[in-house]
MARBA-3410 file (N, C-alpha, C, O; in Angstrom, 1 decimal):
170
14.7,-26.8,-21.0,13.4,-27.8,-22.0,12.6,-27.1,-22.7,12.5,-26.0,-22.1 ~ 12.0,-27.0,-23.5,11.0,-26.2,-24.6,9.5,-27.0,-23.9,9.3,-28.1,-23.6 ~ 8.4,-26.0,-23.8,7.0,-26.5,-23.0,6.6,-26.9,-24.9,6.9,-26.5,-26.0 ~ 5.9,-27.6,-24.4,4.9,-28.6,-25.4,3.7,-27.9,-24.9,3.3,-28.0,-23.7 ~ 3.1,-26.9,-26.2,1.6,-26.2,-25.8,0.7,-27.5,-26.2,0.9,-28.5,-27.0
-0.6,-27.0,-25.1,-1.4,-27.8,-25.7,-1.9,-27.5,-27.1,-1.9,-26.4,-27.6 ~ -2.6,-29.1,-27.7,-3.5,-28.5,-29.0,-5.0,-28.3,-28.5,-5.7,-28.8,-27.6 ~ -5.0,-27.4,-29.5,-7.0,-26.8,-29.2,-7.5,-28.0,-29.6,-7.1,-28.8,-30.5 ~ -8.6,-28.0,-28.6,-9.6,-28.9,-29.1,-10.4,-29.1,-29.9,-10.6,-30.2,-30.6 ~ -11.1,-27.8,-29.9,-12.3,-27.6,-30.8,-11.2,-26.9,-32.2,-11.6,-25.7,-32.5
-10.2,-27.3,-32.9,-9.7,-26.7,-33.7,-10.5,-26.3,-35.4,-9.8,-25.6,-36.1 ~ -11.6,-26.6,-35.7,-11.8,-25.8,-36.3,-12.6,-24.3,-36.3,-13.2,-23.6,-37.2 ~ -12.4,-24.0,-34.5,-12.9,-23.2,-34.1,-11.5,-21.9,-34.1,-11.7,-20.7,-34.0 ~ -10.7,-22.4,-34.3,-9.0,-21.6,-34.2,-8.9,-20.9,-35.2,-9.3,-21.2,-36.3 ~ -8.2,-19.9,-34.9,-7.8,-18.5,-35.3,-6.5,-18.9,-35.8,-5.8,-19.5,-35.0
-5.9,-18.5,-37.3,-4.8,-18.1,-37.6,-3.8,-17.5,-36.7,-4.3,-16.9,-35.8 ~ -2.4,-17.7,-36.8,-1.6,-16.7,-36.0,-2.0,-15.5,-36.7,-2.4,-14.6,-35.9 ~ -2.1,-15.1,-38.1,-2.2,-13.8,-38.3,-3.3,-13.1,-37.9,-3.2,-11.9,-37.7 ~ -4.5,-13.7,-37.8,-5.5,-13.1,-37.2,-5.6,-12.5,-35.7,-6.0,-11.5,-35.2 ~ -4.9,-13.9,-35.1,-4.5,-13.3,-33.7,-3.5,-12.0,-33.5,-3.5,-11.1,-32.6
-2.7,-12.1,-34.5,-1.8,-11.3,-34.2,-2.7,-9.6,-34.8,-2.5,-8.5,-34.4 ~ -3.5,-10.0,-35.8,-4.1,-8.6,-36.3,-5.2,-8.4,-35.0,-5.7,-7.3,-35.0 ~ -5.6,-9.0,-34.3,-6.3,-8.6,-32.9,-5.6,-7.8,-31.7,-6.0,-6.9,-31.0 ~ -4.3,-8.6,-31.6,-3.5,-7.9,-31.0,-3.0,-6.9,-31.2,-2.2,-6.4,-30.3 ~ -3.2,-6.2,-32.5,-2.5,-4.5,-33.6,-3.4,-4.1,-32.8,-3.0,-3.4,-31.9
-4.7,-4.3,-32.7,-5.8,-3.4,-32.6,-6.4,-3.0,-31.3,-6.8,-2.0,-30.7 ~ -6.4,-4.4,-31.0,-6.8,-4.3,-29.1,-6.1,-2.9,-28.7,-5.7,-2.2,-29.6 ~ -6.1,-2.5,-27.2,-5.8,-1.5,-26.6,-5.4,-1.8,-25.0,-4.8,-1.1,-24.1 ~ -6.0,-3.3,-24.9,-5.9,-4.0,-23.2,-6.7,-5.0,-23.2,-7.7,-5.1,-23.8 ~ -5.7,-5.9,-22.2,-6.3,-7.3,-22.2,-6.5,-7.6,-20.7,-7.2,-6.9,-19.9
-6.0,-8.6,-20.4,-5.8,-9.1,-19.0,-4.6,-10.2,-18.6,-4.7,-11.4,-18.9 ~ -3.6,-9.8,-18.1,-2.5,-10.3,-17.6,-2.6,-11.3,-16.9,-3.5,-11.1,-16.1 ~ -2.1,-12.5,-16.6,-2.0,-13.7,-15.4,-0.4,-14.2,-15.7,0.3,-14.6,-16.5 ~ -0.5,-13.7,-14.2,0.4,-14.0,-13.3,0.7,-15.2,-12.1,-0.3,-15.7,-11.6 ~ 2.0,-15.6,-11.7,1.0,-16.1,-10.4,1.6,-15.1,-9.5,2.6,-14.4,-9.3
0.8,-15.4,-9.0,0.9,-14.1,-7.4,1.1,-14.6,-6.1,1.4,-15.8,-6.0 ~ 0.9,-13.7,-5.1,1.4,-14.5,-3.9,0.2,-15.8,-3.4,-0.9,-16.2,-3.6 ~ 1.4,-16.4,-2.6,1.1,-17.4,-2.2,0.2,-18.8,-3.6,-0.8,-19.5,-3.5 ~ 1.2,-18.6,-4.8,0.9,-19.4,-5.6,-0.3,-19.6,-6.3,-0.7,-20.5,-7.0 ~ -1.2,-18.0,-5.9,-2.4,-17.9,-6.2,-2.3,-17.1,-7.5,-1.6,-16.1,-7.5
-3.2,-17.4,-8.6,-3.5,-16.6,-10.2,-3.3,-15.7,-9.6,-3.3,-15.7,-8.3 ~ -2.9,-14.5,-11.0,-3.4,-13.0,-10.4,-3.1,-12.5,-11.8,-2.2,-12.7,-12.5 ~ -4.3,-11.6,-11.9,-5.3,-11.5,-13.1,-4.8,-9.9,-13.1,-4.2,-9.5,-12.1 ~ -5.0,-9.2,-14.0,-5.1,-7.8,-14.0,-5.0,-7.4,-15.1,-4.1,-7.6,-16.0 ~ -6.2,-6.6,-15.1,-6.7,-5.7,-16.9,-5.1,-5.0,-17.0,-4.4,-4.5,-16.0
-5.0,-5.0,-18.2,-4.0,-3.8,-18.2,-3.6,-3.6,-19.9,-3.8,-4.4,-20.8 ~ -3.0,-2.4,-20.0,-2.9,-1.7,-21.5,-1.9,-2.1,-22.1,-1.1,-2.6,-21.3 ~ -1.5,-2.2,-23.6,-0.2,-3.1,-23.8,-0.4,-2.2,-24.9,-1.0,-1.2,-25.2 ~ 0.6,-3.1,-25.5,0.9,-2.7,-27.5,1.5,-4.3,-27.6,1.9,-5.2,-26.8 ~ 1.2,-4.3,-28.6,1.8,-5.3,-29.8,2.9,-4.7,-30.5,3.1,-3.5,-30.6
3.9,-6.0,-31.0,5.4,-5.1,-31.4,5.7,-6.5,-32.1,5.6,-7.3,-31.2 ~ 6.0,-7.0,-33.3,6.9,-8.1,-33.3,7.2,-8.9,-32.5,8.3,-8.9,-32.0 ~ 6.3,-9.8,-32.2,6.0,-11.2,-31.8,6.3,-11.1,-30.1,6.5,-12.2,-29.4 ~ 6.4,-9.6,-29.5,5.8,-9.4,-28.4,5.3,-8.2,-27.7,5.6,-7.1,-28.1 ~ 4.5,-8.4,-26.2,3.9,-7.5,-25.9,5.0,-6.2,-24.9,6.1,-6.4,-24.4
4.2,-5.1,-25.0,5.0,-4.6,-23.9,4.0,-3.6,-23.1,2.9,-3.1,-23.6 ~ 4.5,-3.3,-21.8,3.3,-2.8,-20.7,4.2,-1.9,-19.7,5.4,-2.1,-19.6 ~ 3.4,-1.0,-19.1,4.5,-0.5,-18.6,3.8,0.1,-16.9,2.7,0.6,-17.0 ~ 4.1,0.0,-16.0,3.5,0.1,-14.8,4.4,0.9,-13.8,5.4,1.3,-14.2 ~ 3.9,1.1,-12.6,4.3,1.7,-11.4,5.7,0.8,-10.9,5.9,-0.4,-11.0
6.4,1.7,-10.4,7.7,0.9,-9.5,7.7,-0.5,-8.6,8.6,-1.3,-8.5 ~ 6.4,-0.5,-8.1,5.7,-1.5,-6.9,4.9,-2.0,-7.0,4.2,-1.3,-7.7 ~ 4.4,-2.9,-6.9,3.0,-3.7,-6.3,2.9,-5.0,-6.4,3.9,-5.6,-6.4 ~ 1.7,-5.8,-6.4,1.7,-7.0,-6.8,2.0,-7.6,-8.2,2.4,-8.8,-8.3 ~ 1.7,-6.8,-9.2,2.1,-7.2,-10.6,3.6,-7.9,-10.6,4.1,-9.0,-10.8
4.2,-6.4,-10.0,5.9,-6.3,-10.1,6.5,-7.2,-9.2,7.7,-7.4,-9.3 ~ 6.0,-7.5,-8.6,6.5,-8.9,-7.4,6.4,-10.4,-7.9,7.2,-11.3,-7.7 ~ 4.7,-10.3,-8.9,4.5,-11.3,-9.2,5.9,-11.9,-10.4,6.7,-12.9,-10.3 ~ 5.8,-10.6,-11.4,6.9,-10.9,-12.6,8.0,-11.0,-12.0,8.7,-11.9,-12.4 ~ 8.5,-10.1,-10.9,10.5,-10.5,-10.4,10.5,-12.3,-9.7,11.5,-12.9,-9.7
9.3,-12.8,-9.2,9.4,-14.3,-8.6,8.9,-15.3,-9.6,8.9,-16.5,-9.1 ~ 8.2,-15.0,-11.2,8.2,-16.1,-11.8,7.9,-15.2,-13.2,7.0,-14.4,-13.3 ~ 8.7,-15.5,-14.1,8.9,-15.2,-15.4,7.9,-15.5,-16.6,7.9,-14.9,-17.7 ~ 6.7,-16.9,-16.1,6.0,-17.5,-16.9,4.9,-16.8,-16.9,4.7,-16.4,-15.8 ~ 4.1,-16.3,-17.9,2.7,-15.6,-18.1,1.8,-15.7,-19.1,2.3,-16.0,-20.2
0.4,-15.5,-18.9,0.3,-15.4,-20.5,-0.6,-14.3,-20.4,-0.9,-13.8,-19.2 ~ -1.2,-13.7,-21.6,-2.5,-12.7,-21.6,-3.6,-12.9,-22.6,-3.5,-13.5,-23.7 ~ -4.4,-12.5,-22.2,-5.7,-12.6,-22.6,-6.6,-11.3,-23.4,-6.9,-10.3,-22.8 ~ -6.9,-11.4,-24.5,-7.7,-10.2,-25.1,-9.1,-10.6,-25.9,-9.1,-11.3,-26.9 ~ -10.1,-10.2,-25.3,-11.3,-10.3,-25.9,-11.6,-9.5,-27.0,-11.7,-8.2,-27.0
-11.8,-10.2,-28.2,-11.7,-9.1,-29.4,-13.4,-8.6,-29.9,-13.8,-7.5,-30.4 ~ -14.0,-9.8,-29.6,-15.7,-9.9,-29.8,-16.3,-10.7,-28.8,-15.8,-11.9,-28.6 ~ -17.8,-10.1,-27.6,-18.3,-10.6,-27.0,-19.8,-10.5,-27.0,-20.3,-9.9,-26.1 ~ -20.5,-11.2,-28.0,-21.8,-10.6,-28.3,-22.5,-11.6,-27.5,-22.2,-12.8,-27.7 ~ -23.4,-11.4,-26.9,-24.1,-12.8,-26.1,-25.6,-12.5,-26.9,-26.1,-11.4,-27.2
-26.2,-13.6,-27.1,-26.9,-13.9,-28.3,-28.1,-15.1,-27.0,-27.8,-16.2,-26.7 ~ -29.2,-14.2,-26.4,-29.6,-14.8,-25.4,-30.6,-15.3,-25.7,-31.1,-15.7,-24.6 ~ -31.6,-15.6,-26.9,-32.3,-16.4,-28.0,-31.8,-17.4,-27.9,-32.5,-18.4,-27.6 ~ -30.4,-17.7,-28.1,-29.6,-19.3,-28.5,-29.0,-19.7,-27.7,-28.5,-20.9,-27.7 ~ -28.7,-18.5,-26.2,-28.4,-19.6,-24.8,-26.5,-19.2,-25.2,-25.6,-19.8,-24.5
-26.1,-18.4,-26.2,-24.6,-18.6,-26.5,-24.2,-17.1,-26.7,-24.9,-16.1,-26.8 ~ -22.7,-17.4,-26.8,-22.2,-15.7,-26.9,-21.3,-16.5,-28.2,-20.7,-17.5,-28.5 ~ -21.5,-14.9,-29.1,-20.6,-15.0,-30.3,-19.2,-14.5,-29.9,-19.2,-13.3,-29.6 ~ -18.1,-15.1,-29.8,-16.7,-14.2,-29.6,-15.9,-14.9,-30.2,-16.0,-16.0,-30.8 ~ -14.5,-13.8,-30.0,-13.5,-14.2,-30.3,-12.6,-13.3,-29.4,-12.7,-12.1,-29.0
-11.6,-14.5,-29.2,-10.3,-14.0,-28.3,-9.2,-14.4,-28.7,-9.1,-15.0,-29.7 ~ -7.9,-14.0,-28.1,-6.4,-14.4,-28.1,-6.1,-14.7,-26.9,-6.6,-14.1,-26.0 ~ -5.1,-15.8,-26.7,-4.1,-15.9,-25.2,-2.7,-15.9,-26.0,-2.6,-16.4,-27.1 ~ -1.8,-15.4,-25.4,-0.3,-15.4,-25.5,0.1,-16.0,-24.3,-0.4,-15.6,-23.3 ~ 0.9,-17.1,-24.4,2.0,-17.6,-23.2,3.5,-17.0,-23.9,3.9,-16.6,-25.0
4.0,-17.0,-22.6,5.3,-16.6,-22.7,5.8,-16.2,-21.5,5.4,-16.5,-20.4 ~ 7.1,-15.3,-21.8,8.1,-15.5,-20.5,8.2,-13.7,-20.6,8.3,-13.0,-21.6 ~ 8.1,-13.3,-19.4,7.6,-11.5,-19.0,8.9,-11.4,-17.8,9.3,-12.2,-17.0 ~ 9.2,-10.5,-18.2,10.5,-9.5,-17.4,10.4,-8.0,-18.0,10.2,-7.5,-19.1 ~ 10.8,-7.6,-16.3,11.4,-6.0,-16.2,12.3,-5.9,-17.2,13.1,-6.8,-17.5
12.2,-4.5,-17.8,13.3,-4.4,-19.1,14.0,-3.2,-17.7,13.4,-2.2,-17.1 ~ 15.4,-3.7,-17.7,16.4,-3.0,-17.2,17.3,-1.7,-17.6,17.7,-0.8,-17.0 ~ 17.7,-2.1,-19.0,18.3,-1.9,-20.2,17.8,-0.2,-20.3,16.6,-0.1,-20.5 ~ 18.4,0.7,-20.2,17.5,2.1,-20.2,17.3,2.5,-21.6,16.2,3.1,-21.9 ~ 18.3,2.3,-22.8,17.5,2.4,-24.4,16.5,1.4,-24.1,15.8,2.0,-23.3
15.9,0.3,-24.2,15.4,-0.4,-24.3,14.0,0.0,-23.7,12.9,0.0,-24.3 ~ 14.4,0.7,-22.1,13.3,0.9,-21.9,12.5,2.1,-21.9,11.5,2.4,-21.2 ~ 13.3,3.0,-23.0,13.0,3.9,-23.3,12.2,3.6,-25.0,11.3,4.2,-25.5 ~ 13.2,2.5,-25.6,12.1,2.4,-26.9,10.6,1.9,-26.7,9.7,2.1,-27.5 ~ 10.6,1.3,-25.7,9.5,0.3,-25.3,8.6,1.8,-24.6,7.4,1.5,-24.8
8.6,2.6,-24.2,7.7,3.6,-23.6,7.5,5.0,-24.9,6.6,5.9,-24.8 ~ 8.4,5.0,-26.0,7.9,5.9,-27.3,6.7,4.7,-27.7,5.5,4.8,-27.7 ~ 7.3,3.7,-27.9,6.1,2.7,-28.8,4.6,2.5,-27.9,3.6,2.4,-28.5 ~ 4.6,2.6,-26.8,3.6,2.8,-25.6,3.0,4.5,-25.9,1.8,4.7,-25.9 ~ 3.9,5.3,-26.1,3.2,6.5,-26.0,2.8,6.8,-27.7,1.8,7.5,-28.0
3.3,6.6,-28.4,2.9,6.3,-29.8,1.9,6.0,-30.1,1.3,6.7,-31.0 ~ 1.2,4.7,-29.3,0.1,4.1,-29.4,-1.1,4.9,-29.0,-2.0,5.1,-29.8 ~ -1.0,5.3,-27.6,-2.2,5.8,-27.3,-2.2,7.5,-27.6,-3.1,8.3,-27.4 ~ -1.1,7.7,-28.1,-1.0,9.3,-28.4,-0.4,9.6,-29.4,0.5,10.4,-29.2 ~ -0.5,9.2,-30.8,0.1,9.4,-31.9,0.1,10.7,-32.2,-0.8,11.6,-31.9
1.5,10.9,-33.0,1.6,12.3,-33.8,1.6,13.3,-32.7,0.8,14.2,-32.7 ~ 2.5,13.0,-31.8,2.9,14.0,-30.6,3.8,13.7,-30.3,3.9,13.5,-29.1 ~ 5.1,13.7,-31.2,6.3,14.0,-30.6,6.8,14.7,-29.7,7.6,14.2,-28.9 ~ 6.2,16.2,-29.6,6.9,17.2,-28.3,6.2,16.5,-27.3,6.9,16.0,-26.4 ~ 4.5,16.1,-27.0,4.4,16.3,-25.7,4.7,14.9,-25.1,4.6,14.7,-23.9
5.2,13.7,-26.2,5.5,12.6,-25.9,7.2,12.9,-24.8,7.4,12.7,-23.6 ~ 7.9,13.3,-25.5,9.1,13.8,-25.3,9.2,14.7,-23.9,10.3,14.8,-23.3 ~ 8.3,15.1,-23.5,8.1,15.9,-22.2,7.5,14.9,-21.1,7.9,15.1,-20.0 ~ 6.9,14.3,-21.3,6.1,13.1,-20.6,7.3,12.2,-20.1,7.7,12.0,-19.0 ~ 7.8,11.8,-21.5,9.6,10.5,-21.0,10.3,11.6,-20.0,10.7,11.2,-18.9
10.5,12.8,-20.4,11.5,13.6,-19.6,11.1,13.8,-18.1,11.9,14.2,-17.2 ~ 10.1,13.7,-17.8,9.0,13.8,-16.3,8.8,12.5,-15.6,8.8,12.2,-14.4 ~ 8.7,11.7,-17.0,8.2,10.2,-15.8,8.7,9.1,-16.2,8.2,8.0,-15.9 ~ 9.5,9.1,-16.6,10.6,7.6,-17.3,11.4,7.1,-16.1,11.6,5.9,-15.9 ~ 11.7,7.9,-15.5,12.5,7.6,-13.9,11.7,6.7,-13.3,12.1,5.7,-12.8
10.1,7.2,-13.2,8.9,6.4,-12.3,8.5,5.7,-13.0,7.5,5.3,-12.3 ~ 8.4,5.1,-14.0,7.8,3.7,-14.5,9.0,2.5,-14.9,10.2,2.7,-15.0 ~ 8.5,1.9,-15.0,8.8,0.3,-15.1,8.3,-0.2,-16.5,7.1,-0.2,-16.9 ~ 9.3,-0.6,-17.3,8.8,-1.0,-18.7,8.7,-2.6,-18.3,9.2,-3.3,-17.3 ~ 8.0,-3.0,-19.4,7.8,-4.5,-19.3,7.8,-5.4,-21.0,7.4,-4.9,-22.0
8.3,-6.5,-20.8,8.7,-6.8,-22.3,8.1,-8.5,-21.7,8.5,-9.2,-20.8 ~ 7.2,-8.7,-22.5,6.6,-10.0,-23.0,6.9,-10.9,-24.1,6.4,-10.8,-25.3 ~ 7.9,-11.9,-23.6,8.3,-12.3,-25.1,7.5,-13.6,-25.5,7.8,-14.6,-24.9 ~ 6.0,-13.6,-26.7,5.2,-14.3,-26.8,5.8,-15.7,-27.7,6.2,-15.8,-28.8 ~ 5.7,-17.0,-26.6,6.2,-18.3,-27.1,4.9,-19.5,-27.7,5.0,-20.6,-28.1
3.8,-18.6,-27.5,3.3,-19.7,-27.9,1.3,-18.8,-28.0,0.6,-18.6,-27.0 ~ 0.9,-18.4,-29.3,-0.2,-17.9,-29.6,-1.7,-18.7,-30.2,-1.6,-19.3,-31.2 ~ -2.7,-18.6,-29.7,-3.9,-19.0,-29.9,-4.9,-18.0,-29.9,-4.9,-16.9,-29.3 ~ -5.8,-18.4,-30.6,-7.0,-17.7,-31.0,-8.1,-18.6,-31.3,-7.9,-19.7,-31.9 ~ -9.3,-18.0,-30.9,-10.8,-18.9,-31.0,-11.7,-18.3,-31.0,-11.8,-17.3,-30.2
-12.5,-18.6,-31.8,-14.5,-17.9,-32.0,-14.9,-18.7,-32.0,-14.6,-19.8,-32.4 ~ -16.0,-18.2,-31.3,-17.5,-18.9,-31.7,-17.8,-19.5,-32.8,-17.7,-18.9,-33.9 ~ -18.5,-21.3,-32.8,-18.8,-21.9,-34.1,-19.2,-21.1,-34.9,-18.6,-20.8,-35.9 ~ -20.9,-20.3,-34.2,-21.3,-19.7,-35.3,-20.6,-18.6,-36.3,-21.1,-18.2,-37.3 ~ -19.5,-18.1,-35.7,-18.9,-17.1,-36.5,-17.8,-17.5,-37.2,-17.3,-16.8,-38.1
-17.4,-18.9,-36.9,-16.9,-19.6,-38.0,-17.8,-20.2,-39.2,-17.4,-19.9,-40.4 ~ -18.9,-20.9,-39.1,-19.9,-20.5,-39.9,-19.9,-19.5,-40.8,-19.5,-19.5,-41.9 ~ -20.3,-18.7,-40.2,-20.7,-17.5,-40.8,-19.3,-16.9,-41.8,-19.6,-16.1,-42.6 ~ -17.8,-17.4,-41.7,-17.4,-17.0,-42.3,-17.1,-17.7,-43.6,-17.0,-17.3,-44.8 ~ -17.2,-19.0,-43.0,-17.2,-20.0,-44.4,-18.3,-19.8,-45.3,-18.1,-19.9,-46.5
-19.9,-19.5,-44.6,-20.6,-19.1,-45.5,-20.4,-18.0,-46.7,-20.6,-18.0,-48.0 ~ -19.9,-16.8,-45.7,-19.2,-15.9,-47.1,-18.3,-16.1,-47.8,-18.5,-15.5,-48.9 ~ -17.4,-16.6,-47.8,-16.5,-17.4,-48.7,-16.4,-17.7,-49.3,-15.4,-17.6,-50.0 ~ -18.2,-18.9,-49.6,-18.9,-20.1,-50.7,-19.3,-18.7,-51.4,-19.4,-18.9,-52.6 ~ -19.6,-17.7,-51.1,-20.8,-16.8,-51.5,-20.2,-16.1,-52.7,-20.8,-15.3,-53.4
END
């Protein structure tokens, strides 16, 4: 059964899918939310890479995150692109993205290697020799994780929406 995701209440502040993807392509970390032990939400800050509708992560072989992923494949992931507190206005000029989707540990070795290369090239670009050495020593001790995005939504502060509208009319 397909999930019907909720519409954003303040739709004027909603970012386009293209803007959301741009934020995911630029960001290097976010918060992964999973169903953890005892049914408690488990949210963990984590580095990632966005590529073609998917988010990729790496992990140690065991732990709370890994157990949560293995027990429930539904997850969300949040990235904060901007967070500028405006004390005199009692507000924050924010921009953020939330992805909802299915997450899994990648067992297929060629796919795991491809994900490790995507991650390595994102965080240490143009270092093929160093990456190859790292993969030879560390690939067997890491998990590759794939998050297939089913729904993507982004929102910004109304002040940012107004600023953007003003700049487009000038």
